[in-house]
N, C-alpha and C positions, 0 to 999 in steps of 0.2 A: 256609288258602286265600283266594285274595283276594275271591271274592264269598261266601264262607261265610254272612255274616250274613244274608243271604236269597236266596234259589235265583232268579237272573236269569242266564239264558243270554246270551252276548253279541249275539246277533242272533235274528229272525224270518224265517222261510225258509217259501218258496213254492216248491215244485218244478212248473215248467212244462213244456210239449211243444215249444215253438216254439222258433225261432233266438234268442231275444233272451233277455238276463239284463241285470235290473236291479239295480243296487247304490245304497242309499241309505244312505251312512255315517255323515251328522249328524243324522238327526232323533231320535235316542235324547235321553231326558233322566234317566235313572236315574243316580245317582250312589252307591255302595256307602260305608256310614260310614268304611270304614278308607281311603277316599280324600276323602271330604266333611267329615270332622272337623276339619280343618285349613282349609278354605277360608273365604274372607272373603265378605260379605256381598254382594258384586257378583257373585259366581256363582249366587246364590239362584235368581233369576230365569232364568237361562238364556238370556241375550240374544244369543248365538250359535249357537243352534240354528237347523237349516234345518226350520224350524216347518211343519206340517201338510203336508208333501209325499206321505206315503201317502194321505191324502184327497184331495189335488190329482192324483194319478196314480190316481185308484179304476178306472181303466178297464183295470189291468194283468192282472186275471184274465180279462178279456174277449179281452187279444190271446195269453191262455196262456204268457205271461212268466213264466221264473224270477226271485223277488224275494228279495233279500237284505237285509233292514233292520237297521241298529244300533238295540240297545233302549239302550246306556248312553250317557252324555251325552260329546261331543266333549272337556270338560274333562278326563273322565277320561284318555283317549288318543285321539289323532285318528287315525281308521283311514286316513285318506288322506294317511299322510305316511310317508315312508320309515321302516323300523325302526331305522335308523343316526342319524335324528334331523337328516339334512343337509337345506338350505334347497334347496326346489324353485325358488324364484327367487333366485338369487343377488344379493347387492345391494340386495335390497328387502326391507322389515320384513314377514316373515310367523309366523303362528303355529307354534309349536312341536310337535314330537310330543306331548309332554305341556306344553298352554298354562299358562304363569303368569300372563298378562294378557288380559283380555278384548280384542275386536278395537278397543275404543275406549281401550283403555290402561289400565283399572282393574285393580290388584292382584287375581289371583284367591285368593292365599294371606294367610294373617295373619301368617306368619314363614316358616317352612322351606319352599322348595319340594321337589318331589319328587327325591331322589337317586338315583345309579345303580342302586341296588339295588331301588328302587321302581319304578323306569321299567321295569325286566326284569319285576318282577312282573306289571305292567300289559300289557306286550308278549304275557308268556306266556297270562296270563288272558282277555284281550280281544281283542287285535289278533292275535294267529296263530291263534285260532278262527275268526275272520271271514274272513283269507286264505285259509286251508285251504278251508274251504266255497266261497269265491267261484272259487279255482282248481279245484277238484273240479267245480263247475258249468259253469264255461266248456268245461272237457275234455269233460265227459258232452255237453253242447250241441253241439261242435264235431264231436265222433264221429258223433251221430245226422244233422247236418245237412251236414257236410262245412264247413260256417262258423258262426261265432258271432259275434252283435252284442252287445257289452257297454254299457251304457246308464248313466252314473254321474251320479246326480242330485243337483241341488244348489240352496240359494236363499242370499241373502244381503240385507242391508237394500242398498236402492238409495242410500243415500249414507254412505260410511265413508271419511272423510278419511285416515286412518292407513294404508288400504290402496289408495287409488286417489283420484284427483282428479275434482270434481264429480260428476255422476249417472251412476250405472251404466245402461249397455244394458238394457233391458227382457229379452232373451233373449242369453246369452253361449256361443256354442258352443265349444268347445276341441277338438282332436286332436292336441294336442301338434305344434301347426306343420306338421299333414297326417303325421306319423309313425306316428299310432296307428291310422288306418283309411285305406280306399282313397280315393284321389282323387274317385272317382264318386260314392261314398257321401258325401264330406264337401260335394262340390259339390250334389247333390240336397236335403240337409239344410237347407245354407245358403241355398238358392233358396226354397223354402219358408218359410222366416223371412224373409226378405226382401220377400216378396210380402203380408205382413200388415200390412195399413195401420193405423196407429193406435199402432204399436210398432216399438221399436228394437231391432235387433239387431247383434252384433258375433262376428266369428269370428277366433278364436285372438288376442283383443285381451287385455285383462290377465288373463283367465284361459285359460289354454291348455290347462287339465287337470291334474291333481293327480297324486299317485303311482299311485292306481288307474288310470286311464287310460294313463296312460304305461307302468307296468308290466305291464299285459296286453295291451294294445293290439299285436298282432303280425301285421298283414297278410299277410305271406308266410308265415305259419303259418295261416291262415285265421282270425284272431280280431281283429276291428275294434271298436274302443273309440272310445267320444264322451263329452264331460262337457258339460252344459248346466247353467248357472248362471243362476237366473232372480232378477230384482229381486224382493224381497218385496213391494214396493207392488202389484204386477199382480195378488196374490191375497189380500192381508191387511193389517193395520195393522202396522206398523213400532214401535210402542211398546208397552209392556207394559200390559194382558195378551195382546197377540200375536194379537189374535182374528183368525178366518177370514172373509173376506168372499166370501161364495157367489156373488154377484151378480158380481163381478170373477173368482173363479175359474171361471165358468160360461163365461167369454169367453175365458180363455187354455187351458182343458182341451182344445178342439177342436184348437189348434195342438200341444198336446204329445203328443196322440193321432197327427196325422197325422204327425209327426216317426218316433215308432216305427213306425207303417204304414209308412212310405217305407222305414225301415230293413230290415222284415222283407221287405218286396218287394223288394228289392234283394237280402236273403240267398238269396230264392227263384230269383233269376236270375243277376244278373251277378257276385254273390258269389260264386259257385262258384269254387274254383282250378281 
């Protein structure tokens, strides 16, 4: 078995009773020996991790949200990419299902990269369990409330020349260009971000939502999904050892909580089909 060297389940899970499901697919750092033995030095520091997001979103239990958080590093397999490995942003340089380079372009493997059989093993052992759980929880929540709101939580360095020009906005809301959630919900979320002085925001800009947002967001079926990509500089150091900065986090945590409270309030009212 792919994970036999050590018993590490692909995700952590908290069952909640509200209409909110939160996915955190890139916060994991564990790499099994079977995947890590051939990794290069560039992978050791896990530079492309969505660092500290569970700590930043420490209020999720108070909102009674269902939370699914990855345990394994995205260097093993990217849970926010399609299982067939297709490019979510055609024509742009984006990370693969099983990445072979860091965001900065450094090689992740010393020699051979994962072949088709290895990618299939990782899909079966890591990707599929995460998505089966996510699908089940969305359906359970939708059945209980008549509507489910899926929040896909991400962060990234504010400057990443390979992926985007200049400095990224502090808050980047993605709704698959309006296809993954009701327009009224998108408008309410975007308006709240826009009111926050001292921070920049973008809606469906460089990040419109990855596979999770696009796959599960089905407004007509009562499932409304949004992705929020946060610039890491708003709450942490963007260099190793990637230290969390509570004084910064304390300023943006209320913004994040407001976003999810807006989503829950919308689900209780206008979100019902």
